[in-house]
C-alpha positions in Angstrom: 34.5 87.3 101.5 32.5 87.5 98.3 33.1 91.1 96.1 31.3 92.5 92.7 34.2 92.8 89.7 34.1 95.4 87.3 37.7 94.5 85.1 37.3 96.9 82.5 38.4 96.1 78.2 42.3 96.9 79.9 42.0 93.5 82.1 40.1 92.0 79.5 42.8 92.6 76.3 46.1 94.0 76.8 46.5 93.4 80.5 45.2 90.0 81.0 47.9 89.5 83.7 45.9 92.0 85.6 43.2 89.7 85.8 44.9 86.7 85.7 47.0 88.1 89.0 44.2 89.5 90.5 41.5 86.0 90.1 44.7 83.9 91.8 45.6 87.0 94.7 41.6 86.8 95.8 41.3 83.2 94.8 44.7 82.2 97.8 42.3 84.9 100.5 39.3 82.9 99.8 37.6 86.1 97.9 35.1 84.8 96.1 34.5 87.7 92.5 31.2 88.7 91.5 32.1 89.5 88.1 29.4 92.0 87.2 27.7 90.2 83.9 27.1 91.8 80.7 29.7 94.8 81.8 29.7 97.3 79.1 33.1 99.4 78.6 32.8 102.5 80.8 34.1 104.9 78.1 36.4 106.4 80.5 39.2 107.7 78.0 37.6 108.9 74.7 32.9 109.7 75.8 33.9 113.1 78.3 35.2 114.8 74.9 32.9 113.9 72.7 29.4 113.7 74.8 29.6 114.8 78.8 25.9 112.8 78.6 27.7 109.9 77.0 30.0 109.9 79.5 28.1 109.4 81.9 25.5 107.2 80.6 27.9 103.9 79.7 29.4 103.8 83.2 25.8 104.4 84.9 24.4 101.4 82.5 27.7 99.2 84.7 25.8 101.0 87.6 22.3 99.6 86.5 24.3 96.3 85.8 25.7 95.7 89.7 23.3 96.8 91.4 20.1 94.8 89.5 22.5 92.2 90.1 22.6 92.0 94.1 25.9 94.0 94.1 26.7 96.1 96.7 30.5 96.7 97.0 32.5 96.7 93.3 36.1 96.4 93.2 37.4 98.7 90.0 41.4 97.7 89.9 41.9 99.8 86.7 42.4 103.8 88.0 40.2 105.1 85.0 37.2 102.7 85.4 37.1 103.4 89.2 37.3 107.4 88.2 34.8 107.2 85.4 32.3 104.9 87.3 33.1 106.7 90.6 32.8 110.4 89.3 29.4 109.5 87.6 27.7 107.8 91.1 29.3 111.3 92.9 27.4 113.2 89.6 24.4 111.3 90.3 24.2 111.6 94.1 25.1 115.8 93.4 23.0 116.9 90.9 19.6 116.0 90.7 19.4 116.6 87.3 22.0 114.7 85.9 20.4 111.8 88.0 17.0 112.3 86.6 18.0 112.5 83.5 20.7 109.3 83.6 17.2 107.4 85.2 14.8 108.3 82.3 17.1 107.3 79.4 17.7 104.0 81.4 14.4 103.5 83.2 16.2 102.7 86.3 16.8 105.1 89.4 20.5 104.9 91.3 19.3 105.1 94.3 22.9 105.6 95.9 24.8 103.6 98.6 27.0 101.2 96.4 30.3 100.7 97.7 33.2 100.9 95.3 36.8 99.9 95.8 40.4 99.9 94.2 42.8 97.4 94.9 44.3 100.0 97.3 41.4 100.8 99.7 40.4 96.9 99.4 43.2 95.7 100.6 44.3 98.1 103.4 40.1 98.0 104.9 39.2 94.8 104.0 41.5 92.3 104.1 44.1 94.7 106.5 47.3 95.4 106.1 48.3 92.8 109.5 45.7 90.2 108.0 47.7 90.5 104.4 51.5 90.1 106.8 49.6 86.7 107.9 49.4 85.3 105.0 52.4 86.2 103.8 54.5 82.7 102.6 57.4 83.7 100.5 58.1 87.5 102.6 59.3 90.4 99.7 62.7 90.3 102.1 65.5 92.6 99.6 63.1 93.4 96.9 63.7 97.1 96.4 60.6 98.2 95.2 59.3 101.9 93.5 55.7 102.3 94.6 54.1 104.1 91.4 50.6 105.5 91.6 51.0 107.2 88.0 48.3 110.1 87.8 44.7 109.5 88.2 45.1 107.0 91.4 45.9 109.8 93.5 42.5 111.3 92.6 40.5 109.3 94.2 41.1 109.5 98.1 40.1 106.4 99.7 43.4 104.5 97.6 45.3 107.0 97.9 45.9 109.0 101.2 47.9 112.2 99.7 47.6 114.2 96.7 51.4 114.2 96.7 52.8 111.7 98.6 50.5 108.8 98.7 52.2 106.1 101.1 49.2 103.4 100.7 51.2 101.0 98.4 54.1 101.4 100.0 52.3 100.3 103.1 50.9 97.2 101.5 54.6 96.6 99.7 56.2 96.6 103.4 53.6 94.4 104.9 54.9 91.6 102.5 58.1 92.3 103.4 59.2 94.3 100.6 61.4 97.4 100.9 60.3 100.9 98.9 62.1 103.6 97.9 61.8 107.1 97.8 62.1 108.7 94.9 60.3 111.9 93.1 58.0 110.3 90.1 55.3 107.8 91.6 52.7 110.2 90.8 53.5 111.1 87.9 52.0 110.8 84.6 53.4 108.3 82.2 51.8 109.6 79.0 49.9 106.8 78.5 47.2 109.0 76.8 50.1 110.9 74.5 51.7 107.7 73.3 50.0 107.5 69.6 49.5 111.8 69.1 52.7 112.8 71.1 55.2 109.7 70.6 57.9 111.9 71.3 56.4 113.0 74.5 56.1 110.1 76.3 59.1 108.8 75.8 60.4 111.6 77.5 58.0 110.9 80.5 59.2 107.4 80.5 62.7 108.3 80.2 62.1 110.4 83.4 60.2 107.9 85.4 62.5 104.8 84.9 66.0 107.4 85.7 63.8 108.4 88.7 63.4 104.8 89.7 67.2 103.5 88.8 68.8 106.2 90.5 66.9 105.4 93.8 68.1 101.8 93.1 65.0 100.0 93.0 65.1 96.8 91.6 62.0 96.5 89.8 58.4 99.3 89.5 55.0 99.0 91.1 51.7 99.3 89.3 48.0 99.3 90.0 47.7 100.9 86.6 46.4 98.9 83.1 48.4 101.9 80.8 50.9 102.7 82.8 52.1 99.4 83.2 51.7 98.7 79.2 53.5 101.8 78.5 56.2 101.5 81.3 56.7 97.8 80.6 56.9 97.7 76.5 58.2 101.2 75.9 61.4 100.6 77.5 62.1 99.5 74.1 65.6 101.9 73.1 66.1 104.1 75.9 68.6 104.1 77.8 69.6 105.8 80.7 72.1 109.0 81.8 75.1 105.9 81.3 73.5 105.7 77.6 72.7 101.4 79.2 69.3 100.4 78.2 66.6 99.8 80.5 65.7 96.7 81.9 63.8 97.4 85.2 60.4 94.9 85.4 57.1 96.0 85.8 55.1 94.7 88.0 51.4 94.3 88.8 51.2 95.2 92.8 48.2 91.9 92.4 51.1 89.5 91.3 53.5 91.1 93.8 51.2 89.9 96.6 50.5 86.7 94.7 54.2 85.6 94.7 54.6 86.9 98.6 51.2 84.5 99.2 53.1 81.3 97.6 51.6 81.1 94.7 53.2 80.1 91.7 54.4 82.8 89.0 52.4 81.0 86.1 49.0 81.6 88.0 50.2 84.8 87.8 50.5 85.9 84.6 54.3 86.3 85.1 55.4 85.5 81.6 52.8 88.1 79.8 56.6 91.0 80.9 57.5 92.1 77.6 60.7 93.0 80.4 61.7 89.6 82.6 61.2 89.3 86.4 62.5 86.1 86.5 65.9 86.7 87.1 65.6 89.3 89.7 62.5 87.1 91.6 65.0 84.4 91.1 68.1 86.3 92.8 65.6 87.2 95.6 64.3 83.5 96.4 61.0 83.5 95.1 61.4 81.9 92.2 
């Protein structure tokens, strides 16, 4: 299988382990990732506040680059990038003025038809849960996992089957042999966007998320967003639970969990890049 791939800025910098583990996972599934040639930042975080036109222009250029190279299906693992690019494609489909303006500026007319996937619906629709089960070599047996969608993934209908109570990540984890937990904060915002301007709010939100996962007896938190992972992983230091003990909750990319279940060595999945070491947990469960 061959599919287009837009990594985005985070996966090329602060969240390299997401890119590393995604590539390793796809390699084990015999999937060829065709990275969009000369892709640019989609502008997801700041541009919509500065210019609505620019917030469409940057994603549109990436759509142009993908389609010019014959890409019909595009995997976008970052929810922020996914939202930006899919929102622009939707705007082109619904608003003739937006579509014409983007075509006039870029000299390229997008006719629609680019199929965009997030990691979750890609695994469900292209790999299938049954297909994933047949690939498992090391079931995640005994690992209690809190599935964390964050605040953006749930707004992409194909990736989140329900706005308030999505379950697709749980279905994938259970196909890997893992045990999912019921908890209260799986779609709550982690405050990554406020980490510089209002770190006090970010710390409070993180504390609530970690406390919820701990109350549910989770061994780790599974994530599909680079901003959520960095925020929850890095900023645990200094936070304590209701008993006053420091948190040590591994925050693991779903791609890393898939890779482990498929038998990949941890070194091929970027596990050493996690700030909260998942090694002790995985060794205890016989997965390393």
